[in-house]
C-alpha positions as CSV (number, residue, x, y, z in Angstrom):
1,M,9.1,-45.2,-67.4
2,N,11.4,-42.1,-67.8
3,L,14.0,-42.7,-65.0
4,Q,15.9,-39.4,-65.6
5,R,12.7,-37.6,-64.8
6,Y,12.7,-38.9,-61.3
7,I,16.4,-38.5,-60.5
8,S,16.9,-35.0,-62.0
9,F,16.9,-32.9,-58.8
10,K,17.0,-29.2,-58.4
11,Q,20.2,-28.5,-56.4
12,G,20.8,-25.3,-54.5
13,N,24.1,-23.4,-55.2
14,T,26.2,-22.9,-52.1
15,R,29.7,-21.6,-51.5
16,Y,30.8,-25.3,-51.5
17,G,29.1,-26.1,-54.8
18,K,25.8,-27.7,-55.6
19,A,24.0,-29.2,-52.6
20,P,24.3,-33.0,-52.7
21,H,21.5,-33.7,-50.2
22,K,18.6,-34.8,-52.5
23,P,20.6,-37.5,-54.4
24,I,22.0,-38.7,-51.1
25,L,18.5,-39.1,-49.7
26,M,17.3,-41.0,-52.8
27,L,20.2,-43.4,-52.5
28,A,19.2,-43.9,-48.8
29,I,15.6,-44.6,-49.8
30,I,16.8,-47.2,-52.3
31,D,19.0,-48.8,-49.6
32,L,16.0,-48.9,-47.3
33,I,13.9,-50.8,-49.9
34,D,16.9,-53.1,-50.6
35,R,17.0,-54.1,-46.9
36,G,13.3,-54.7,-46.6
37,L,13.0,-52.0,-44.0
38,V,9.9,-50.3,-45.5
39,S,6.4,-51.6,-45.8
40,G,4.5,-50.1,-48.8
41,N,5.1,-46.6,-50.2
42,R,5.4,-44.9,-46.8
43,F,8.9,-43.6,-45.7
44,E,8.8,-42.6,-42.1
45,I,11.6,-40.7,-40.4
46,T,13.3,-43.7,-38.9
47,P,16.8,-44.2,-37.4
48,E,17.5,-46.6,-40.3
49,L,16.7,-44.1,-43.0
50,V,18.6,-41.3,-41.2
51,G,21.5,-43.7,-40.6
52,L,21.6,-44.7,-44.3
53,F,21.5,-41.1,-45.3
54,R,24.5,-40.4,-43.2
55,G,26.3,-43.6,-44.4
56,N,25.8,-42.6,-48.1
57,W,26.9,-39.0,-47.2
58,N,30.1,-40.2,-45.5
59,Q,31.0,-42.4,-48.5
60,L,30.3,-39.9,-51.3
61,V,30.4,-36.3,-50.1
62,S,33.9,-34.7,-49.7
63,T,32.8,-31.0,-49.6
64,A,32.1,-29.0,-46.4
65,H,28.3,-29.2,-46.8
66,V,26.5,-30.0,-43.5
67,P,24.6,-33.4,-43.8
68,N,21.2,-32.0,-42.8
69,F,18.7,-34.8,-43.3
70,A,15.7,-32.5,-42.9
71,L,16.6,-30.4,-45.9
72,P,16.1,-33.0,-48.7
73,F,13.3,-34.8,-46.9
74,Y,11.3,-31.6,-46.9
75,H,12.4,-29.8,-50.1
76,L,12.2,-32.9,-52.3
77,H,8.5,-32.4,-52.4
78,N,9.0,-29.2,-54.5
79,E,10.4,-31.0,-57.5
80,K,8.6,-30.5,-60.8
81,S,8.6,-34.3,-61.3
82,Q,6.5,-34.7,-58.2
83,V,8.8,-37.6,-57.2
84,W,8.1,-37.0,-53.5
85,R,5.0,-36.2,-51.5
86,L,4.9,-35.3,-47.8
87,I,2.1,-36.3,-45.4
88,T,1.9,-34.1,-42.3
89,F,0.4,-34.7,-39.0
90,S,-3.2,-33.3,-38.7
91,G,-3.3,-29.6,-38.5
92,F,0.2,-28.9,-39.8
93,E,-0.6,-28.8,-43.5
94,K,0.5,-25.2,-43.7
95,A,4.1,-26.4,-43.0
96,L,4.2,-27.4,-46.7
97,T,3.2,-24.0,-48.1
98,A,5.7,-21.8,-50.0
99,S,5.8,-19.3,-47.0
100,N,7.1,-22.0,-44.7
101,S,10.3,-24.1,-44.8
102,I,11.2,-26.9,-42.4
103,K,14.9,-26.7,-41.8
104,S,15.6,-28.5,-38.6
105,F,15.4,-32.2,-37.8
106,S,13.3,-31.7,-34.7
107,A,10.7,-29.6,-36.7
108,L,10.6,-32.3,-39.4
109,R,9.7,-35.0,-36.9
110,K,7.1,-32.7,-35.2
111,F,5.2,-31.7,-38.4
112,V,5.8,-34.5,-41.0
113,R,4.4,-38.1,-40.6
114,Y,6.1,-39.6,-43.7
115,G,7.0,-39.2,-47.3
116,Q,5.9,-41.1,-50.4
117,L,7.5,-41.6,-53.8
118,A,5.6,-41.2,-57.0
119,E,3.7,-44.4,-57.4
120,E,5.2,-45.3,-60.8
121,F,8.7,-44.8,-59.4
122,F,8.0,-46.7,-56.2
123,L,6.7,-49.7,-58.2
124,F,9.7,-49.5,-60.5
125,L,12.0,-49.7,-57.4
126,Q,10.4,-52.9,-56.2
127,D,12.6,-54.8,-58.7
128,K,16.2,-55.3,-57.5
129,V,17.6,-54.9,-61.0
130,N,15.8,-51.6,-61.3
131,R,17.2,-50.4,-57.9
132,E,20.7,-51.2,-59.1
133,V,20.1,-49.3,-62.4
134,T,18.7,-46.3,-60.5
135,R,21.6,-46.3,-58.0
136,A,24.1,-46.4,-60.8
137,A,22.4,-43.6,-62.7
138,I,22.4,-41.4,-59.6
139,L,26.1,-42.1,-58.9
140,E,26.9,-41.3,-62.6
141,K,24.9,-38.1,-62.6
142,Y,25.9,-36.6,-59.2
143,F,29.0,-38.6,-58.0
144,P,30.9,-39.7,-61.1
145,N,33.7,-42.2,-60.8
146,Q,32.5,-43.4,-57.4
147,N,31.1,-46.9,-56.6
148,L,28.7,-47.6,-53.7
149,T,26.7,-50.6,-52.4
150,S,24.1,-50.8,-49.8
151,S,26.6,-52.5,-47.5
152,N,28.9,-49.5,-47.7
153,S,26.0,-47.1,-46.8
154,Y,25.1,-49.2,-43.7
155,Q,28.5,-48.6,-42.3
156,F,27.4,-45.5,-40.3
157,I,24.9,-47.6,-38.4
158,T,27.4,-50.5,-38.0
159,D,30.0,-48.2,-36.5
160,I,27.6,-46.8,-34.0
161,E,26.5,-50.3,-32.9
162,K,30.1,-51.3,-32.5
163,Q,30.7,-48.3,-30.2
164,I,27.7,-49.2,-28.1
165,V,28.7,-52.8,-27.5
166,Q,32.3,-52.1,-26.7
167,D,33.5,-51.5,-23.1
168,D,36.1,-48.8,-23.6
169,P,36.9,-46.5,-20.7
170,T,38.1,-43.8,-23.1
171,S,34.8,-43.7,-24.9
172,Y,33.3,-40.9,-22.7
173,H,36.1,-38.4,-23.7
174,Q,36.0,-39.4,-27.3
175,R,32.3,-39.0,-27.4
176,I,32.5,-35.4,-25.9
177,Q,35.2,-34.5,-28.4
178,H,33.1,-35.9,-31.2
179,L,30.1,-33.8,-30.2
180,L,32.2,-30.7,-29.9
181,N,33.3,-31.1,-33.6
182,Q,29.7,-31.5,-34.9
183,S,27.0,-29.1,-36.0
184,R,23.6,-29.0,-34.2
185,E,22.0,-30.8,-37.1
186,E,24.6,-33.6,-37.0
187,I,24.2,-34.0,-33.3
188,E,20.4,-34.2,-33.5
189,E,20.5,-36.8,-36.3
190,E,23.3,-39.0,-34.8
191,T,21.6,-39.0,-31.4
192,F,18.4,-40.2,-33.0
193,V,20.3,-43.1,-34.6
194,R,22.3,-43.8,-31.5
195,E,19.2,-44.0,-29.3
196,A,17.7,-46.6,-31.5
197,A,20.9,-48.6,-31.7
198,F,21.2,-48.5,-27.9
199,R,17.6,-49.6,-27.4
200,R,18.1,-52.4,-29.9
201,Q,21.4,-53.7,-28.5
202,V,20.3,-53.6,-24.8
203,T,17.0,-55.2,-25.3
204,Q,18.5,-57.9,-27.5
205,H,21.1,-58.8,-24.9
206,Y,18.2,-59.1,-22.3
207,H,16.2,-61.2,-24.8
208,N,13.5,-58.5,-24.9
209,T,12.8,-59.2,-21.2
210,C,12.3,-56.7,-18.4
211,A,15.2,-57.3,-16.0
212,I,12.9,-56.6,-13.0
213,S,9.4,-57.9,-13.8
214,G,10.3,-60.6,-16.3
215,L,7.7,-59.2,-18.8
216,K,8.4,-60.5,-22.3
217,V,6.0,-60.0,-25.2
218,E,7.2,-61.3,-28.6
219,M,5.6,-60.2,-31.9
220,A,6.1,-61.2,-35.5
221,M,6.8,-57.6,-36.4
222,N,9.9,-55.8,-35.2
223,V,8.1,-54.4,-32.1
224,S,9.2,-54.6,-28.5
225,M,7.3,-53.9,-25.3
226,I,10.6,-53.3,-23.5
227,D,12.7,-50.1,-23.1
228,A,16.4,-49.6,-22.8
229,C,17.1,-47.5,-19.7
230,H,20.4,-45.7,-19.0
231,I,21.7,-46.7,-15.6
232,V,23.7,-43.5,-15.3
233,D,21.7,-40.8,-16.9
234,W,22.7,-39.9,-20.4
235,A,22.7,-36.2,-19.7
236,E,25.2,-36.8,-16.9
237,S,27.4,-39.5,-18.5
238,H,26.9,-39.3,-22.3
239,D,27.5,-43.1,-22.0
240,D,25.4,-45.2,-24.3
241,T,27.6,-48.3,-24.2
242,I,25.8,-51.5,-23.5
243,T,27.2,-51.8,-19.9
244,N,25.2,-48.6,-19.0
245,G,22.0,-50.1,-20.2
246,L,19.2,-51.9,-18.4
247,S,16.2,-53.6,-20.0
248,L,12.9,-52.5,-18.4
249,C,9.2,-52.4,-19.2
250,P,7.9,-48.8,-19.6
251,N,6.4,-48.3,-16.1
252,L,9.6,-49.6,-14.3
253,H,11.7,-47.5,-16.7
254,R,9.8,-44.4,-15.6
255,A,10.1,-45.4,-11.9
256,F,13.8,-45.9,-12.4
257,D,14.3,-42.5,-14.0
258,R,12.4,-40.8,-11.2
259,G,14.4,-42.4,-8.5
260,L,11.6,-44.6,-7.1
261,V,13.4,-47.8,-8.1
262,S,17.2,-48.4,-8.1
263,V,19.6,-51.3,-8.0
264,N,22.4,-52.1,-5.6
265,N,25.8,-53.6,-6.2
266,D,24.4,-57.1,-5.7
267,Y,22.0,-56.5,-8.6
268,R,19.0,-56.4,-6.2
269,V,16.1,-53.9,-6.5
270,M,15.9,-51.1,-4.0
271,L,12.9,-48.9,-3.5
272,S,12.7,-45.2,-2.4
273,D,10.9,-44.4,0.9
274,N,9.4,-41.3,-0.6
275,F,6.2,-42.6,-2.2
276,V,3.0,-44.3,-1.3
277,E,1.2,-46.7,-3.6
278,S,-2.1,-48.6,-3.6
279,N,-2.3,-52.3,-3.0
280,S,-2.5,-53.8,-6.5
281,P,-0.9,-56.6,-8.7
282,F,1.1,-53.9,-10.3
283,N,2.7,-52.2,-7.3
284,L,6.5,-51.6,-7.0
285,S,6.9,-53.1,-3.5
286,Q,6.6,-56.6,-4.8
287,F,10.1,-56.2,-6.4
288,K,11.9,-55.1,-3.3
289,N,15.2,-57.0,-2.8
290,Q,14.5,-59.1,-5.9
291,R,17.6,-59.9,-7.9
292,L,17.7,-58.7,-11.5
293,L,17.3,-61.1,-14.4
294,L,20.7,-60.5,-15.9
295,P,21.7,-61.3,-19.5
């Protein structure tokens, strides 16, 4: 296999120099395979892939380019080597034509289901030694004199998880200042990663159990039937630390967000007086005054 064929990317010229986005994305894809976070040749837009993209970016890019994940994920499919193929949601095939260009993260998630590597290249990357060779070749070609491992690139996700589990009263002001210093693209992508980390940390602390109903469904795959609910709404608090999280099944999460269900200072369930429900095994009234199942 001709490795250079698949890692020779067309880079746009900007006022900050050649755009580093495509090689950074490819390094993130290699890291994703390294960590066993992909099943088959199907790379969906997951918090893990976005987080690894940002982790590689933070380690390797020192120019003023904006780390827009949507740009390489979309434009990589235009390479002559055909290293990357995009699969859109039904009806959005025109999003891949020359007259269109997906530039935002929200549009990417709306139109594109996943990306695929050229089958020959994907099979080559199934071997760990080949992944190391490819990573080294990309670094030598685009980021000479720099060393990087998959553990380094995971640092972006690790740092977010540390922020979520800490109980720091200054975190709100730091978070606001951090947002003010970021571009719209950076905010979109980081929020996507933070939401997943918040959900993962909160549900893990509650052992994937709904704190009100006790519902718990365990599966062999990394799938949970439980949501992470913000106690004080995110839009009001910008607080995604773990102490502002509650583990709820989807119907109770929705009821909590709409003010039908709440919790008092004794961790007991309160119900609103402003709704009527039918008599069924699934009604909300059965939980009135019930104490939360705390972690």
